[in-house]
C-alpha positions as CSV (number, residue, x, y, z in Angstrom):
1,M,-6.1,17.3,1.2
2,T,-8.2,17.4,-2.4
3,E,-8.0,14.6,-4.4
4,E,-9.1,15.0,-8.4
5,A,-10.1,11.8,-10.6
6,V,-7.6,10.6,-13.0
7,S,-6.9,8.0,-15.4
8,F,-4.2,6.0,-16.3
9,K,-2.9,2.9,-18.6
10,A,-1.8,-0.3,-17.6
11,G,-0.8,-2.1,-20.6
12,A,-4.0,-2.2,-22.9
13,L,-6.4,-1.3,-20.0
14,T,-7.4,2.1,-18.4
15,L,-7.4,2.7,-14.5
16,E,-9.1,4.8,-12.7
17,G,-7.9,6.8,-9.6
18,R,-7.8,9.7,-7.4
19,L,-4.8,11.9,-7.4
20,A,-4.0,14.0,-4.0
21,Q,-0.8,16.5,-3.8
22,P,0.1,19.1,-1.4
23,A,-0.2,22.6,-1.5
24,S,3.3,23.1,-0.8
25,K,5.4,23.8,-4.2
26,A,8.1,21.9,-2.9
27,P,8.5,18.6,-4.5
28,A,6.7,16.0,-2.7
29,R,7.1,12.0,-1.8
30,G,4.8,10.0,-3.6
31,A,2.8,7.0,-2.6
32,V,0.7,4.4,-4.5
33,V,-2.1,2.9,-2.1
34,C,-3.5,-0.6,-3.0
35,H,-7.1,-1.8,-1.9
36,P,-7.9,-5.5,-0.7
37,H,-9.3,-8.5,-2.5
38,P,-11.4,-7.4,-5.3
39,L,-13.3,-10.4,-5.2
40,Y,-14.4,-9.8,-1.8
41,G,-15.7,-6.4,-2.5
42,G,-12.6,-4.5,-2.0
43,S,-11.9,-0.7,-3.6
44,M,-10.2,1.9,-3.4
45,D,-13.3,3.1,-1.2
46,N,-12.1,0.9,1.7
47,N,-12.0,1.7,5.3
48,V,-8.5,1.0,5.6
49,V,-7.6,2.6,2.7
50,E,-8.6,5.8,4.0
51,A,-7.0,5.5,6.8
52,I,-3.4,4.9,5.2
53,L,-4.4,7.9,3.3
54,D,-5.1,10.1,6.1
55,A,-1.4,8.9,7.6
56,L,0.3,9.6,4.1
57,W,-1.6,13.1,4.0
58,R,-0.7,14.2,7.4
59,L,3.3,13.3,6.4
60,D,2.8,15.5,3.3
61,F,3.0,12.8,0.9
62,A,1.4,13.4,-2.9
63,T,-1.4,9.8,-3.3
64,L,-2.7,7.7,-5.7
65,R,-5.3,5.5,-4.9
66,F,-7.1,3.6,-7.5
67,N,-8.9,0.6,-8.7
68,F,-7.7,-2.5,-9.7
69,R,-8.3,-4.2,-12.9
70,G,-11.9,-5.4,-13.2
71,V,-12.9,-3.2,-10.2
72,G,-15.2,0.1,-10.4
73,R,-14.6,1.8,-13.7
74,S,-11.2,0.4,-14.1
75,E,-11.3,-2.2,-17.1
76,G,-10.3,-5.9,-17.6
77,E,-10.8,-8.5,-15.2
78,H,-9.2,-9.9,-12.1
79,G,-5.8,-11.3,-12.4
80,G,-5.2,-13.4,-9.6
81,G,-2.8,-11.3,-7.9
82,I,-0.4,-11.8,-10.9
83,A,-1.5,-9.1,-13.2
84,E,-2.5,-6.5,-10.9
85,I,1.5,-6.4,-10.5
86,E,1.2,-4.5,-14.2
87,D,-1.5,-2.1,-12.1
88,V,1.1,-1.2,-9.0
89,A,3.7,-0.9,-11.7
90,A,1.5,1.3,-13.9
91,A,0.4,3.3,-11.0
92,A,3.8,4.2,-9.8
93,R,5.1,5.2,-13.3
94,F,2.1,7.5,-13.7
95,L,2.3,9.2,-10.3
96,S,6.1,9.9,-10.9
97,A,5.6,11.6,-13.8
98,Q,3.4,14.1,-11.9
99,A,4.8,17.7,-11.7
100,G,5.5,18.2,-7.8
101,V,6.2,14.5,-7.0
102,Q,9.9,13.3,-6.6
103,A,10.3,10.7,-9.4
104,D,12.1,8.6,-6.8
105,A,11.7,7.1,-3.8
106,L,8.2,6.5,-3.8
107,A,6.2,4.1,-1.4
108,L,3.9,1.6,-2.2
109,A,0.9,1.2,0.7
110,G,-1.3,-1.6,0.5
111,Y,-3.9,-3.5,2.6
112,S,-4.5,-7.3,2.8
113,F,-4.4,-8.5,-1.0
114,G,-3.2,-5.1,-1.7
115,A,-0.1,-5.3,0.8
116,R,0.7,-8.4,-1.1
117,V,0.5,-7.2,-4.6
118,A,2.3,-4.4,-3.4
119,L,5.0,-6.3,-1.9
120,A,5.4,-8.3,-5.5
121,A,5.3,-5.5,-7.4
122,A,8.1,-3.4,-5.3
123,P,11.4,-5.6,-6.5
124,T,10.4,-4.5,-10.3
125,I,10.3,-0.9,-9.5
126,A,13.5,1.0,-9.1
127,E,11.8,4.1,-7.9
128,V,10.1,2.8,-5.2
129,A,12.0,3.1,-1.7
130,T,9.5,1.7,0.8
131,V,6.4,-0.6,1.5
132,I,3.9,0.0,3.5
133,A,1.8,-3.6,4.4
134,V,-1.0,-3.6,6.5
135,A,-2.3,-6.8,7.5
136,L,-0.2,-9.0,5.4
137,P,-2.5,-11.9,4.9
138,V,0.9,-14.3,5.4
139,S,-1.6,-17.1,7.0
140,M,-4.1,-17.1,4.0
141,M,-1.6,-16.9,0.9
142,E,2.1,-17.7,0.3
143,P,3.7,-14.1,0.3
144,P,6.4,-12.8,-2.2
145,A,9.6,-14.0,-1.9
146,I,11.7,-11.5,0.8
147,E,15.1,-12.9,0.4
148,G,17.4,-10.3,-0.4
149,W,15.1,-7.7,0.2
150,S,16.7,-3.9,0.2
151,K,14.0,-1.3,0.5
152,R,12.3,-0.6,3.6
153,L,9.1,-2.7,4.8
154,V,7.2,-1.6,7.7
155,M,4.2,-3.9,8.4
156,I,1.5,-3.4,10.5
157,A,-1.3,-5.4,11.9
158,G,-3.9,-6.3,14.2
159,D,-2.9,-8.7,16.9
160,R,-6.4,-10.2,16.7
161,D,-5.8,-10.7,12.8
162,S,-6.9,-14.6,11.7
163,F,-5.4,-13.8,8.0
164,C,-2.2,-12.8,9.4
165,R,-1.4,-14.5,12.4
166,V,1.1,-12.7,14.9
167,R,3.3,-15.5,15.0
168,D,3.6,-16.0,10.9
169,L,4.1,-12.2,10.6
170,E,7.1,-12.6,13.0
171,A,8.7,-15.3,11.3
172,F,8.0,-13.4,7.7
173,H,9.3,-9.9,9.6
174,A,12.4,-12.3,10.9
175,R,12.9,-13.4,7.2
176,A,13.1,-9.5,5.7
177,G,15.6,-8.9,7.8
178,S,17.0,-5.4,9.2
179,N,15.2,-3.1,6.9
180,S,12.1,-4.6,7.9
181,S,9.9,-3.5,11.0
182,L,6.7,-4.8,12.5
183,A,4.1,-3.1,14.6
184,L,1.1,-5.0,16.1
185,I,-2.4,-3.0,17.3
186,G,-3.9,-4.6,20.2
187,G,-7.4,-5.7,19.9
188,A,-7.5,-5.4,16.2
189,D,-8.7,-7.7,13.8
190,H,-8.1,-7.8,10.3
191,F,-10.6,-5.3,9.1
192,F,-9.8,-2.5,11.8
193,G,-13.5,-1.5,12.5
194,G,-13.0,0.9,14.9
195,F,-9.2,1.3,14.7
196,E,-8.6,3.3,11.8
197,R,-7.2,6.3,13.7
198,E,-4.9,3.9,15.5
199,L,-3.6,2.9,12.3
200,A,-3.1,6.2,10.6
201,D,-1.6,7.5,14.0
202,R,0.8,4.3,13.8
203,I,2.2,4.7,10.2
204,V,2.7,8.1,11.0
205,E,4.7,7.2,14.0
206,I,6.8,4.9,12.1
207,M,7.5,6.9,9.1
208,K,8.8,9.9,11.0
209,G,10.8,7.2,13.0
210,R,9.6,7.6,16.5
211,T,8.5,4.1,16.9
212,A,9.7,0.5,15.3
């Protein structure tokens, strides 16, 4: 799918992103894709972000990937995961306002730090129906509160990921309740090197309801 460079406002800041929309004239579901930790080199060009986009495009989603504040050409400074919640909300507003994109039933997809910020942002965005959290770092940082969660939560991780150990993910999954699903990719660590295609395939399978 072809992407175009875009920019949008998050408060007083201008953030950069890339927008892609299916060729179909029917309104498309929309998904905002959030990258990993900015202080460790994370950006919208990350390999796992690319894998998530591959899956979403196969599912005919319109997508917006973007750089958090202080990354690339996005203005501002790193906000410790708190200010970035505003970035995600602004990205969701921008995407849902595009012609040809459904204004509701948005998805937020994120990897690592991006997954945590997406989870934190989701309750503040009424249009969001689904969160796809890849390698949510529950073993490294306190995850957002999940009690009373009403949106669909899809969690995917490698079973060799020391940043989100299986037992910690399973405990978080249990707290999330019946709207949550958890899938593990055997042999993959936190960075999914060599497992990008399998990750994309698993997202497609889960979103199509072929596997839990």
